C-alpha positions as CSV (number, residue, x, y, z in Angstrom):
1,M,10.0,-12.0,6.9
2,R,9.6,-8.3,7.3
3,I,9.0,-5.3,5.0
4,E,10.8,-1.9,5.3
5,I,9.4,1.0,3.4
6,S,11.7,4.0,2.8
7,I,9.8,7.1,2.1
8,H,13.0,9.0,1.2
9,N,14.0,6.4,-1.4
10,Q,10.5,5.5,-2.5
11,M,11.5,1.8,-2.1
12,L,9.9,-1.2,-0.4
13,T,12.4,-3.9,0.7
14,L,11.3,-7.4,1.5
15,F,13.6,-9.3,3.9
16,D,13.6,-13.0,4.3
17,S,13.5,-14.7,7.7
18,F,17.3,-14.6,8.0
19,G,17.4,-10.8,7.4
20,G,18.7,-11.0,3.9
21,V,17.2,-8.9,1.1
22,Q,14.7,-11.0,-0.8
23,E,13.4,-8.3,-3.2
24,K,13.2,-4.5,-3.7
25,Y,10.3,-2.6,-5.3
26,R,9.9,1.0,-6.5
27,I,6.8,2.4,-4.8
28,S,4.9,5.7,-4.4
29,T,4.0,7.0,-1.0
30,A,1.9,10.1,-0.1
31,A,2.2,13.4,-2.0
32,N,1.5,15.1,1.3
33,G,4.6,13.5,3.0
34,V,4.8,11.7,6.3
35,G,2.1,11.9,9.0
36,C,-0.2,9.8,11.0
37,E,-3.3,11.9,11.6
38,K,-6.6,11.1,10.1
39,S,-7.6,13.1,7.0
40,S,-3.9,14.2,6.5
41,G,-3.4,12.4,3.2
42,C,0.0,11.4,4.6
43,T,1.8,8.1,4.8
44,P,2.1,7.0,8.4
45,S,5.5,6.2,9.8
46,G,6.6,3.7,12.4
47,E,6.0,0.0,13.1
48,H,3.0,-1.7,11.4
49,V,1.8,-5.2,10.6
50,I,-0.1,-6.6,7.6
51,R,-3.6,-7.0,9.3
52,A,-5.4,-8.4,6.2
53,K,-4.8,-9.5,2.7
54,I,-7.6,-8.8,0.2
55,G,-8.0,-9.8,-3.5
56,G,-6.2,-13.1,-3.7
57,G,-6.8,-14.6,-7.2
58,A,-8.2,-11.4,-8.7
59,A,-7.2,-10.5,-12.2
60,L,-4.5,-7.8,-12.8
61,N,-6.0,-4.3,-12.7
62,T,-9.2,-5.4,-10.8
63,V,-10.7,-2.3,-9.3
64,F,-11.4,-2.2,-5.6
65,V,-13.7,0.3,-3.8
66,G,-14.2,-0.1,0.0
67,R,-12.0,-3.2,-0.2
68,R,-14.5,-4.9,-2.5
69,P,-14.0,-5.7,-6.3
70,T,-16.3,-3.5,-8.3
71,G,-16.4,-5.9,-11.3
72,E,-14.3,-3.4,-13.3
73,I,-10.9,-3.8,-14.8
74,C,-8.8,-0.6,-14.9
75,T,-8.3,0.6,-18.5
76,P,-7.2,3.9,-20.0
77,E,-10.9,4.4,-21.0
78,L,-12.1,3.8,-17.5
79,M,-9.5,6.1,-16.1
80,A,-10.6,8.8,-18.5
81,E,-14.2,8.3,-17.4
82,F,-13.3,8.7,-13.7
83,P,-10.2,11.0,-13.7
84,D,-10.4,11.8,-10.0
85,R,-10.7,8.3,-8.7
86,D,-7.9,7.0,-6.4
87,W,-7.3,3.7,-8.1
88,I,-6.8,0.8,-5.8
89,L,-6.1,-2.2,-8.0
90,T,-5.2,-5.9,-8.0
91,R,-4.3,-6.7,-4.3
92,I,-4.6,-5.0,-1.0
93,L,-2.3,-5.5,2.0
94,W,-4.2,-3.6,4.8
95,L,-1.8,-2.1,7.4
96,S,-2.4,-1.7,11.2
97,G,-0.1,0.4,13.3
98,K,1.6,-1.0,16.4
99,D,2.6,2.3,18.2
100,V,-0.2,3.4,20.4
101,G,-0.6,7.2,20.2
102,K,1.6,7.4,17.1
103,N,-0.1,5.1,14.5
104,R,-2.6,3.1,16.5
105,L,-5.9,4.2,18.1
106,G,-7.4,7.6,18.5
107,N,-6.8,10.2,15.8
108,V,-3.8,8.4,14.3
109,D,-5.0,4.9,13.7
110,T,-3.5,3.5,10.4
111,M,-6.1,0.8,10.0
112,Q,-9.0,3.2,10.6
113,R,-7.4,5.5,8.0
114,Y,-7.5,2.6,5.5
115,I,-3.8,2.7,4.7
116,Y,-2.8,-0.1,2.3
117,I,-0.1,-1.4,0.2
118,H,-1.9,-1.8,-3.1
119,G,-1.6,-1.9,-6.9
120,T,-2.0,1.2,-9.1
121,P,-2.4,1.9,-12.8
122,D,0.7,0.9,-14.7
123,N,1.0,4.3,-16.3
124,L,1.5,6.1,-13.0
125,E,5.1,6.7,-12.1
126,M,6.8,4.9,-9.3
127,G,9.7,6.4,-7.3
128,Q,8.0,9.6,-6.5
129,A,5.5,10.6,-3.8
130,A,2.1,10.9,-5.3
131,S,-0.5,8.8,-3.4
132,H,-3.2,9.9,-1.0
133,G,-1.5,8.1,1.9
134,C,-1.2,4.5,0.8
135,V,1.8,2.7,-0.6
136,R,1.3,2.2,-4.3
137,M,3.1,-0.6,-6.2
138,R,3.1,-1.9,-9.8
139,N,0.4,-4.5,-10.2
140,V,2.8,-7.4,-11.0
141,D,4.9,-6.4,-8.0
142,V,2.0,-6.3,-5.5
143,V,0.9,-9.7,-6.7
144,E,4.4,-11.1,-6.1
145,L,4.6,-9.5,-2.6
146,F,1.0,-10.6,-1.7
147,D,1.8,-14.2,-2.6
148,V,4.8,-14.5,-0.3
149,V,4.0,-12.4,2.8
150,P,1.6,-13.7,5.5
151,V,-0.9,-11.8,7.6
152,G,1.1,-10.5,10.6
153,T,4.2,-9.6,8.6
154,P,6.0,-6.7,10.2
155,V,6.2,-3.5,8.2
156,V,8.4,-0.5,9.2
157,I,7.7,2.8,7.4
158,D,10.3,5.5,7.7
């Protein structure tokens, strides 16, 4: 299995072990575009792997802060109460870069930047760049992806 993320098309494609397309998902990458530097708010490009999977078995719309469930379930009321929160929901696939000097180590380390594939509120639009650097997915989609990809799955972002 492998994952390819197209920033231009705002699409995540899951390939099976034979190279065939298993599934395609609309996503949302960074509003700030492509970039690997810390504090850029950009989505990093290049080769990555899924380093960790967090949230298995959590309810849809479970809110995570610092990769830990807060005990909250995201609702319109909670979103109104915290309008500036960057909502990380349901599941987290934590990415780690493989290209030293591009997206690994130093000032460009994807894992140290806490770049994830994660769920987002269902009222946020997919198919357009709007995140703070992560790859946002619909909650049902991120659960489906989470359940089929193992830690170590290659992820290419371009």
